Every structure is written in C-alpha cells, then in structure tokens.
C-alpha positions in Angstrom: -8.1 -86.8 -19.7 -4.3 -86.3 -20.1 -4.4 -87.0 -23.9 -7.5 -84.9 -24.3 -5.9 -81.9 -22.6 -2.7 -82.3 -24.6 -4.6 -82.4 -27.9 -6.5 -79.2 -27.1 -3.8 -77.1 -25.5 -0.4 -78.4 -26.7 0.9 -79.1 -30.2 4.3 -80.6 -30.7 6.1 -80.6 -34.0 9.5 -80.8 -35.5 10.9 -78.5 -38.2 14.1 -78.6 -40.2 14.8 -75.0 -39.3 14.0 -75.0 -35.5 14.1 -78.6 -34.4 11.5 -79.4 -31.7 8.7 -76.9 -31.3 5.9 -76.8 -28.7 2.9 -74.6 -29.4 0.6 -73.8 -26.5 -2.7 -72.1 -27.2 -3.2 -70.5 -23.8 -0.9 -67.7 -22.7 -1.3 -68.3 -18.9 -0.7 -72.0 -19.4 2.4 -71.2 -21.5 3.7 -68.9 -18.7 3.3 -71.8 -16.2 5.0 -74.2 -18.6 7.9 -71.8 -19.1 8.4 -71.6 -15.3 8.3 -75.4 -15.1 10.9 -76.1 -17.8 13.2 -73.4 -16.5 13.0 -73.8 -12.8 12.1 -77.5 -12.3 13.7 -79.2 -15.4 16.5 -76.7 -16.3 15.6 -77.0 -19.9 16.3 -73.8 -21.9 14.1 -72.8 -24.8 13.5 -69.9 -27.0 10.0 -68.5 -26.5 8.1 -66.5 -29.1 4.7 -64.9 -28.4 2.3 -64.9 -31.2 -1.3 -63.5 -31.4 -3.0 -66.9 -31.0 -0.3 -68.9 -29.2 3.1 -69.1 -27.5 5.8 -71.2 -29.2 8.7 -72.9 -27.4 11.7 -73.8 -29.6 13.8 -76.5 -28.2 16.5 -76.6 -30.9 18.0 -79.2 -33.3 19.2 -81.5 -30.5 15.6 -82.0 -29.2 13.2 -84.7 -30.2 9.4 -84.9 -30.2 9.3 -87.8 -27.6 11.3 -85.8 -25.0 9.1 -82.7 -25.5 6.0 -84.9 -25.1 7.5 -86.3 -21.9 8.1 -82.8 -20.5 4.5 -81.8 -21.4 3.1 -85.0 -19.7 5.2 -84.3 -16.6 3.9 -80.7 -16.5 0.2 -81.7 -17.0 0.4 -84.4 -14.4 2.0 -82.0 -11.9 -0.8 -79.5 -12.3 
C-alpha cells in the first residue's frame, strides 16, 4: 500500500540545478507535507506551485534516499 501510494502521489528526482526535488500531484497533500517537514522535521524547502503539481526543492545537499525517508515517515503518519 505504501509503495503504491508513493508511486501515484509522490515523485522524487535529483537535478544538477536544484538537487533533490519532490513532486506531489495533489495540492492538499502537498500542503500537509509542507506542514510536516517544517513543523515536525524542521527541514526547510523551497516550494513552487505549478498547474498540475507542487514541487519541493531540497537543495544540493539533499539526497534521494533522505527525501524518500521523509515521504515514508509522512505517509505512515497519516
């Protein structure tokens, strides 16, 4: 169930320009995730709202594995 939800709602990637990027395809879920990373985890991100998704930019010091861990903690908390 967890992997299925992650595949449908969350997309994690890494770019040379932005470092770790998390794309969430649901604005309400993205808002909840933003609260989670800021208030529960004290992880700061740059957030950009796009027409079809919300992107969280974690920066060059991030890695895909750590972002995946945050998402898994968020999903299991819900």
